C-alpha positions in Angstrom: 111.3 -14.6 -25.4 112.7 -14.5 -21.8 112.5 -10.7 -22.0 108.7 -11.0 -21.4 108.8 -12.3 -17.8 111.6 -9.8 -17.0 109.6 -6.8 -18.4 106.5 -8.1 -16.5 108.6 -8.1 -13.3 109.9 -4.6 -14.0 106.4 -3.3 -14.6 105.2 -4.9 -11.4 107.9 -3.2 -9.3 107.5 0.1 -11.1 103.7 0.1 -10.5 104.0 -0.8 -6.9 106.5 2.0 -6.3 104.3 4.4 -8.3 101.3 3.6 -6.2 103.1 4.1 -2.9 104.3 7.5 -4.0 101.2 8.9 -5.7 102.7 8.9 -9.2 100.4 10.0 -12.0 102.7 8.9 -14.9 106.0 7.1 -15.4 108.0 8.7 -18.1 111.4 6.9 -18.0 112.8 3.8 -16.3 116.5 3.5 -15.8 117.8 0.0 -15.8 121.2 -1.6 -15.2 121.6 -4.8 -17.1 124.8 -6.9 -17.0 126.8 -7.4 -20.3 126.5 -11.2 -19.8 122.8 -11.0 -19.8 121.2 -12.2 -23.0 118.4 -9.6 -22.6 118.1 -7.6 -25.8 117.4 -3.8 -25.3 115.1 -3.6 -28.3 113.0 -6.6 -27.2 112.8 -5.4 -23.6 111.3 -2.1 -24.8 108.9 -3.9 -27.1 107.7 -6.2 -24.4 107.5 -3.4 -21.9 105.4 -1.4 -24.3 103.1 -4.4 -24.7 102.7 -5.2 -20.9 102.4 -1.6 -19.8 99.4 -0.8 -22.0 96.6 0.8 -20.0 98.8 1.5 -17.0 100.4 4.7 -15.8 103.7 3.4 -17.2 102.3 3.2 -20.8 104.7 4.9 -23.1 107.6 4.9 -20.7 111.0 4.6 -22.2 113.5 2.2 -20.9 117.0 3.6 -20.5 119.3 0.6 -20.4 122.8 0.9 -19.1 125.0 -2.2 -19.5 127.1 -3.0 -16.4 130.6 -4.5 -16.9 131.6 -8.0 -16.5 133.7 -8.0 -13.3 135.6 -10.9 -11.8 137.3 -11.4 -8.5 140.4 -13.5 -8.3 140.1 -16.2 -5.7 143.9 -16.3 -5.2 144.7 -12.6 -4.6 141.2 -10.9 -4.4 141.9 -8.5 -7.3 138.8 -7.3 -8.9 139.0 -6.7 -12.7 136.8 -6.2 -15.7 136.7 -8.2 -18.9 135.2 -7.2 -22.2 133.4 -10.3 -23.3 132.0 -13.6 -22.1 134.8 -15.5 -23.8 137.4 -13.7 -21.6 136.1 -15.0 -18.3 138.8 -17.7 -18.3 141.7 -15.3 -18.8 144.4 -15.1 -16.1 144.2 -12.5 -13.3 146.1 -9.4 -14.4 147.5 -9.2 -10.9 148.7 -12.7 -10.1 148.2 -14.7 -13.3 146.0 -17.4 -11.8 142.9 -18.6 -13.7 140.7 -18.9 -10.7 138.1 -16.2 -10.5 134.4 -15.8 -9.6 131.9 -13.6 -11.4 130.8 -10.6 -9.3 128.8 -8.7 -11.8 127.7 -9.0 -15.4 124.5 -11.1 -15.3 122.3 -8.9 -13.1 119.5 -6.5 -13.9 117.8 -4.0 -11.7 115.9 -0.8 -11.7 118.2 2.1 -11.1 115.8 5.0 -11.2 112.5 6.3 -12.6 111.4 9.7 -14.0 107.8 10.3 -13.0 105.1 13.0 -12.9 
């Protein structure tokens, strides 16, 4: 259910940008969503379809790209990717320490829009 406020926020940003740029219709919205985010692609599209009814973004398709989970080792500053949330506590591949901070994987943002 948390997809609803997220899609409402996306629509608000898209419509504000569209208004400033004299857009007639929004066709596609490219999003980047972190792999650790619990936002589901299907539900984001469903909620977007619902909240965008009657706007110039009605019928727009969300193209969702998942960004990797990236950590930065606090000991040696090595930045590395992990495949899943349960790997966040793995040792740094460079120095072997288990002291890292998350630098990406939970974010979501609008990357681009295709408009008419």
